[in-house]
N, C-alpha and C positions, 0 to 999 in steps of 0.2 A: 504494500500500500504506500502510495506516494506521501511524502511528508507535506504537512500543511504549512502555511506562512509562519515564519519565525522571526525573532528579533535579530538585530545585527550581531549581537554577542552569541546567540544560539547558532547563527549561520557560521560565524567564525569558528565555533567549536566543531561543527559538522565538517567544515573544510579542513581543519587541523587533523581530525580523525581520518579523513579520506587521504590526506597527504601522507600521514604516518603509515596507513595500510598500503599505500603505493610505494613505500620504501624511501620517502623523502622527508621523514619526520625531523631530521637534523638540519634541514635547509633553512636559510633565511628567506623570509617572504616580504615582498613589497608590492603595492598596488601598481599595476602596469597601465591599465586603461579601463575605461568603461565605454559603452556605446549607447545608441539611442534606445536600446531595449533595457531589460532588467539585468543583462549580463555584465559581469565584471571579470577582469583578467588580472592575475597575480603572477609575478615572476618569482621562481624559486632559484636560489643560488647556493651551491654547495661546492666549495673549492672552485675549480674551473668549469664545473658543469652547471647547466641551467635547464629549467623546464618551465612551462607555463600552465597554470591552473585556470580553466574556465569555470566560473561560478555562475550558474544559470538557474536561479531558484524556481522550483515547481511551486504552484501550478502555472505561474506566468510564463515560464520557459520550458522547453523540452529539448534535451540535448541529443535525442535519438536521430533526428534528421541530419544533424551535423556529423554524427558518427557514420551514418549510412552513406551520405554523399562524400564525406572525406575519404573513407576507405575505398569508395568507388573511384575517386579521382586518383588516389595512389595506385590503384590497380591499372589505371590507364597510363601510368608513367609520368604523372604530373606531381607538382610539389605542394600538396596539401600537408598540414602538420600531421606527423605520425601520432597515433593515439596510443599512449603508453598505459593508461589505466582509466577506468570509467566507473561511475556510480550514477547510472541513469535515473534511479529512483529519487535521489536527492539533488541531481543536477550538477554533478562535478565531472570534469574531464582533466586528465593530466596529459598535456600535449608537448610534442617536440617544440623547442623554442627556435623559430625561424629568424629571430633578430628584429631589429627596429627599422631597417632600411626600406620603408614603404616607398613606392614610386614617388609619392608626394614629397618626401624628404630628400630623395635623391635628386629630383628635379629642382627643388629649392636650392640645392648645393651646386647647381649647374651641370647636372648629369646629362648624359647623351639622350636627349629627348627622342630623336628618331629611332635610336636603338631600343630604348625602353618600349616604345609603342609598337615597334615591329615585333618584339618578343612576345608582348601581350597578345598581339593579333595572332601570332603563331599558336598560342595556346588554344584560341578559339578554332583555328583550323584543325588542330589535333582532336578537339571534341567533335567537330563535324565529320572528320574522317574515321573516327572510332566506329566499331560495329554498332549498327542501329543508331548512329549519331550520338553515342554515349548515353542513350536513354536507359532509365531504370524503370522496372514495373511500378505502377501505382503513383507515378508523379502527376501532380495536377497540371492542367493545361492552361497556359497563359495565352489564350487565343479567344477570338470571338467575343462573347459577352463578358468574359473575364477581363479582357483588355478594356472594354468600354466601361465596365464597373469601376475599374481603377482610375480611368480618365474623368470620372464624374466629379472629382475634386475641383475641377475648373468651374463648372456652374454652381457647385454646392458651396464653395468657399471664396474663390477669387471674384466671381461676378458680383455677389452681394457686397463684398468689400469695395469694389470699384464703383458701384452704382449707388450704394447706400440703401438698397432695398432687396428683399428676398427675390430669388429667381422664381419666376412663375412656373406652374406645372406645364404650361404650354411650351415655354422656352426650354425647360428641362427635357421634355419629350422630344422636341425638335433637335436638340443636341444629340440625344441618343440615336435618333433616326438618321441624322447626318453621319454619325460614325458607322452605323450599319451599312449605309450606302457606300461610304469610303472603303470599307473592308471587303466589299464585293470586288474591288479592283485588285485585291491581293492575289498575285499569281500563285498557283498551287506549288507547294514546296514542302518536302519532308521536314517535320519538326526536329529540332535538336535540343540537347540539354542546355538550359539557360541557368546561369549562376545568379542572375537577377540584379546584382549590385556590383557590377564589374567595372571598377574605376581606380584611379591612382591611389586612393586611400586604403583600398583592400587588396593591393598587389604589393609583393615584396621582391626586392632585387637581391638575387642570390647568385652573384657572378661566378662563384666557384663551381656551380653546377652546369652541366652541359645542356645545350638546346633549350627546349621548352621548360626544362626543370629550373632554369634560371629565373623564372617568374613564379614566385610563391603565391599561393591562394589562401585567403583568410576568411572571407565571409560568403558562405555558399549554402547555409542551412535552409534558405528559402527557395532552393532550386526547383524549377518547373520545366515543362517542355513548351516550345513555341518557336516562333520564327527565328532562324539563325542570325539575323541581323541585330536582334535586340541587344545582346551583350556588346556587340561592336559599337552600336550607338551609345551605350552606356560609357564606353571607353573613350571614343573620339568626339562625342558631344557631351562632355562632362559639365554637369550643372554648376560645378564649383571652380572650373578652370577653362581659360580660353586655349583651345588646341589649334595651332596654326593650320590654315587651309591646306598647306602642302602636306603636313603630317596626316591630316584627315583623309585626303585623297589617296595618299600612298598606302595607308592602312586598308582603305576600301579596296583598292586595286590588288593589294597583296592577298587579301582574303578571297576575292573572286577568282583570281588567277590560280591560287593554290587549291581551291575547292572545285574548280571547273564549273561553277554556277553561271547562269546567264546574267550578264552584266545589267541589262535593262530590267529584267525581272527583279533582280536583287535590289536595284536602286529604288524600284517602286516599293518593295517591302521596307527598305530603309526609311523612306519618307514617311510611310505609315507608322512604323515603330517609333521614329523620332517624334512625330506629332503626338502620339499617344503618351510617350514618356514625358515630353515637355509640358503637355497639358496637365498631366498628373502632378508634376513637380511644382508648376506655377500655383496650383491649388494647394499643394502641400505646404509651401512656404507660408501661405496665409493661415492655414490651420495651425501650424507651429506657432505663429504669432498670436492668434486669438485664443486658441484652446490651451496651448502649452506655455504661453508667455515667453516665447523665444524669438525676439525680433532680429537676431543676428543673421538669419538666413535671407533677409530681404536684400542684402548686398549682392545676392546672386540673381535677383529677379530679372533685371534687364538683360543679362546674358541668356537666361532661359527664354525670354520673349524673342530675342533675336533669332535663336535657333528654332523656336516654334514658328515664327514667321517664315523662315527659310523653308521649313518642311511644308507649310501650308501653300507655298507657291507651286508645289507639284500638282499637276493636273488631277492626280488621283485623290487629292484632298479638297477638291473644289466644293463639295457640299459642306464640309466643315469650315472652310475659309469663308463662305458666305454667311454662316452662322456667326463666326467670330467678328467679321466686318460689321454685321448688323448690330450685335449686342456689345461688342468690345472694340469700338473704333480706336484709332491710335491714341487719342487723348485719355482713354481709360486703361492704357497699357503702361502707365508711368509710375505705378507703385514701386517704391524702392529706388527710383531714379534720384541721383544727387543733384 
């Protein structure tokens, strides 16, 4: 039976017991990081050896998807953290320590931008070229209505913020209808494994490892199946960083060339996935502001609008572009502008 909610001191006691049972009871522990969920990470240090503890309290979190996807990625020859011990009932994992060199930090130090993005693109190629496109049984589909449901953050949160009034049922229905029409233009293409949050903050640079293993993977517990361009869009149309057009195009061409996909069909899919992702994130920034009291994400809003507008310019997005132009003309796209 899963443990119920407990205090921080109780949680620390459970974690210490897990670490001891895993053979690291004599290690020093310090908080490494937290994230937007309830998860926290602690680094253990013992002499020259290190490990990482994921502390993901039940019932808010479930470590089993991380274990399943992580071991699958390792079986494909990719660099997910090796899992050294687990307590799925209480939400603890002892993980291989892949270090602190996220792509974000390496880029901030002046690292090889083109090389980093090329290696990350090659990981996505490897997933596409794996048997059954690296699919696992029982993965949810990030397709069709699921894509539209996620994109509803735009009319539910951004539009009321911009206009000062609730979005009408008619306009909400028209938005959903526009998306359905747009998705009919999506060329048929076999689904691939999607890691779902594939960007500079969740990728680690491991230069001592060969090939695709040099790109370490951190955040993949929400993996689903869907259009293979989705993770590429997450990488090269990063909501938090401007990716140079030359790098954007080079990665796109690298992926298409390596996978043998039709360039035109893939670009249609990219435009649709880009529009979906940016619409969702534009609404998400407002939800983080109003519901969670986190205004810091507004600094990224104008970047997201620029990328959203670029996607909307594609002919496959005309129904959605007409909705946006009618209800969110340019003067209502200025939230977060300096």
